[in-house]
N, C-alpha and C positions, 0 to 999 in steps of 0.2 A: 528539519527532517533528517539531516545527515546523521548517520551513525545511530539512528534509532533502532535499527536492527529488526529482524523477524520476530525477536522476542518481545517487542514493544507490546505490553499487555494493556496499554491505555491507562495504567495506574501510575500516578506520580508518587514515587517513593517518599517524597517529602510531604505528601498529603495534598488533597485537592484545595485550591485556593478558597479561603473562607471556612474550611473545615479543620478539625483538630488534626495535628500531625499524626502520621501512622506510628504505631508502636514498633520497637525493634523487631518483634515477632512478625508483625504484619509486613514490614519492609522486607524481611527475609523471605516470607512467603511470596511476595510480589516478584522479587528477584527470581525465585525458583520457578514461578509460573513463566516468567520471561525466558528462562533457559529451556523450559519444556516446549514453549512455542517456537523458539529458534530451532530446536532439534526436530520438531514435527515438520517445520518448513523444509529443512534439508532433506528429510526422508521422503516426504511427499513429492518434493520436486524431482527426486531421483526415481522413485518407484510408482508414484501415483497414490491417491488417497486409498483406494480399495485394497492395495497390496501392503498397506501399513496398519499394524495393530497397535492398540494403546500400549501393550507390553513392549513393543519395539521402541516406541518413543521413550518410555521409562528407562529402557536399557541404555539408551544414548546418553542419559543424564545421571545414570546410577541410581534409579528409583525402581524398587520391585513393583511387580504388577498391582498388588493391592494398594501399595502406597500412592500410586497415581490417582486413586479416587479421592485423595485428600485435596487434589487440585482441579481435576476435571472428571466429569461423570462419564464421558465417552469420547471417542475420537471425533464424533460429529461436533461435540462441544468444543474441542480443540480447534477444529477447522473454522467453526463459527467465530470464535474469539479472534483467531488470526486474521480472517478476512474482514470482519467488521472493524477491527483495530486499524488495518492499513487503509480501509475505505474512509474511516473517520479522519485519519491523519492527513490523507490527501485532500479531502474536502476542506478540512480546517486550514491546511497549508495554503490551499487555493484562495480561501476567503481572506487570509491574512495578506496574501500578495495583492489582492484587489484593494483591500482596505488601506494599504500603504499608499495607494494612489499614484499619481503621475500621469503623463500623457499615455495614449493608448499603446504606443510602441513599448513603453516601459512596463506597463501592466502585463502585456502579453509575454514579454521577455521574462518577467518575474514568475508567471505561471509556468512557463517552460522550464525555468530553473527548478521549480518544485518537482516537476515530473522527472526531469533528467536526474535529479538527486536521488529520487526513488529507484529508478531503473539502474542507476549505476551502483547503488549500495545494497539492493535487496532483490537480486535475481531470483532467489528461491521463491519468494513471495509472488513474483510476476508469474512464474511457472505454475504455481499452485492455483493462483487466482484464475488464470486462463483456462486451466484444464479441469479444475475440480469444483468450481462454483456450483455446478449443477448437482453436486453431492450434498449440498447443504439442505437441511430441512426447510420447508416452505417459508416459515416466518423469518429466520435470519437471512435467507436468500433474498426475500423481498426487501429487507432492510438494507442489505448490501447494494441491491440494484437502485434503491432510492438514493443512497449516498453517492453512488457513481453517477447518477443522472444530475444531482445537484452540482457535483464537481464539474461534470462536462458543461453544464450550462454557464458556469463561471467563464469558461473558455469561449463559449459561443458568444456571450455578451461582449467580452473583451475584443473578440475578433470583428464583430459587427461595428463596434466603435471605431476600430482601426480601418475597416474596409466597409463603409456604409453602402457600397454598391451591392454587397452580398445580401441575399435574403437569409432569414434564420435557418432555413433548411439547407441552403448552400453552405453557410458557416458551420452548421452541425456536421455536414459531410466532411468538410476540411478537418474539423477537430477530431472526429473519430478516425479518419484516415491517418492523422498524425499520431494519435494514440496507438494505432496498429504498428506504425513505424517504430515508435519508442519502445513499445512493449515487446518488440521482436528481439530486444538486445540479448536475452539469454542464448539465442540461436546464432549470434554473430560470431565471427572468429575471435578468439581470445586476444585481448589487447589491454594495455595499461588503462587504469581507470580515467586518468586525465585525457588519454586519446579517445576513449569511448565517449566521455562527456563532450569533447569538442566535435566529434563526428555527429553525434546525435543532435546536438544543439544547432549545428550549421544546417543539417538536412531538414530538421523540423521547422526551423525558422524560415528557410527558403520555401518549404511546402505551404506554410500558413500564409505567406505573403505573395505567393505565385498567383 
C-alpha cells in the first residue's frame, strides 16, 4: 500500500497477471491517468468536489480542457475512479493481511498497519472520501459502500477472534470508532510521518484492545 499515491488508477503498468503486457502507449496512458487522479485529489481536498472543474484538473497536469476527455468523461468519472480505487486497495490490503494468518493479535496489528499506511501517505484521498462520497452517482457510490463494508468486516472478524467477549455489534462499534480516529489524521497538527504513524498506531491499538 505504501507509496501507491492518490494517482493509483488500479492499472498495473506491467499488465494484469495472466494477461498480455500493456503496450508502451497503454502504459503511458495509465501513468497519465494516475497523474490526473493525483491532481484531482489535491484540488478536491483543498476546494471540495463542487468547486473543481475538469478543466482545473487538466491545468494542474498540463492538459487542455478537450484533451481531458481522452482520459475521463467527466469530473464525476474522476471521482468515481479515485474512490473505487482506494476502496479496492484497502479491501484487498485487508484481505492480504488476514490471509497471511497468525494469532489474532498479529492479524489485527497487520490490519492496523494497512490503514495507518493509507492515512499516513494519502491524506488528500481521506479528505475527499470523507467529504465528497455523496457526490458520486448512485451506482459507484453503492459499489464504494460495499467495498467499505467488506473491509470493515475483516476488522470486525479479527477483533471478535481476539476478544470473543464482544458481540459483533460491539466489535463493529469499536472498529468504526477507530476508523474515525485514524481518518482524522488530515486535521491533526503537522508532524513527521514516522511520528504520525507511531501516534496513530498506539492510539488505535489501545482503543481496539480497551
